[in-house]
C-alpha positions as CSV (number, residue, x, y, z in Angstrom):
1,X,52.8,131.0,103.4
2,X,51.0,134.3,102.9
3,X,47.9,135.1,104.9
4,X,44.6,136.2,103.3
5,X,45.5,139.8,104.1
6,X,48.9,139.6,102.2
7,X,47.5,138.1,99.0
8,X,46.5,140.4,96.1
9,X,42.8,141.0,95.6
10,X,42.7,139.1,92.3
11,X,44.1,135.9,94.0
12,X,40.6,134.5,94.6
13,X,39.5,135.3,91.1
14,X,42.5,133.4,89.7
15,X,41.6,130.4,91.9
16,X,38.0,130.5,90.8
17,X,39.1,130.5,87.1
18,X,41.5,127.6,87.6
19,X,39.2,125.5,89.8
20,X,36.1,126.0,87.6
21,X,38.0,124.9,84.5
22,X,38.4,121.3,85.6
23,X,34.7,120.5,85.9
24,X,33.9,122.6,82.9
25,X,36.1,120.5,80.6
26,X,34.2,117.2,80.9
27,X,30.8,118.9,80.9
28,X,31.7,120.5,77.5
29,X,33.0,117.3,76.1
30,X,29.9,115.3,77.2
31,X,27.7,118.2,75.9
32,X,29.4,118.0,72.5
33,X,29.3,114.2,72.4
34,X,25.6,114.0,73.2
35,X,24.8,116.7,70.6
36,X,26.6,114.8,67.9
37,X,25.0,111.5,69.1
38,X,21.5,113.1,68.7
39,X,22.3,114.1,65.2
40,X,24.1,110.9,64.3
41,X,27.2,112.7,63.1
42,X,30.6,111.1,63.1
43,X,29.1,107.7,64.0
44,X,28.3,108.8,67.6
45,X,24.7,107.7,67.1
46,X,25.8,104.2,67.6
47,X,27.4,105.0,70.9
48,X,24.1,106.1,72.5
49,X,20.5,106.3,71.3
50,X,19.1,109.7,70.5
51,X,16.5,109.7,73.2
52,X,19.0,109.1,76.0
53,X,21.5,111.5,74.4
54,X,18.8,114.2,74.4
55,X,18.0,113.5,78.1
56,X,21.7,113.8,79.1
57,X,22.1,116.9,76.8
58,X,19.1,118.7,78.5
59,X,20.5,117.8,82.0
60,X,23.8,119.5,81.1
61,X,22.3,122.9,80.2
62,X,22.3,124.3,83.7
63,X,25.7,123.0,84.8
64,X,27.2,124.2,81.6
65,X,25.8,127.7,82.0
66,X,26.8,128.0,85.6
67,X,30.3,126.7,85.1
68,X,30.8,128.7,81.9
69,X,29.8,132.0,83.7
70,X,31.9,131.0,86.8
71,X,34.9,130.5,84.6
72,X,34.6,133.2,82.0
73,X,33.4,136.3,83.9
74,X,36.4,136.4,86.3
75,X,38.8,135.5,83.4
76,X,37.4,138.4,81.3
77,X,37.7,140.8,84.3
78,X,41.3,139.7,84.9
79,X,42.2,140.1,81.2
80,X,40.7,143.6,81.0
81,X,42.7,144.6,84.1
82,X,45.8,143.0,82.7
83,X,45.4,144.9,79.4
84,X,45.1,148.1,81.3
85,X,41.6,148.9,80.1
86,X,40.4,149.1,83.8
87,X,42.6,150.7,86.4
88,X,41.6,150.0,89.9
89,X,44.0,151.1,92.7
90,X,44.7,148.3,95.1
């Protein structure tokens, strides 16, 4: 097992991307379901009433933004480095 000093600098960023994807997935699914339930599209209005769907939808704004930024910013940074647009000597 490698120690923290032997791991590449982007190791932590890869872990952040992978770990943040798991809670992000259900948050996005619930966000979409409550949005469609509010509008009554695809029969999801029968699943939950619009008032409750709106309350849940509003509660998910902050977690969605935090998880999305936590997931996407390190992923974009790693992609830019991988494509060679950013050269940082390690």
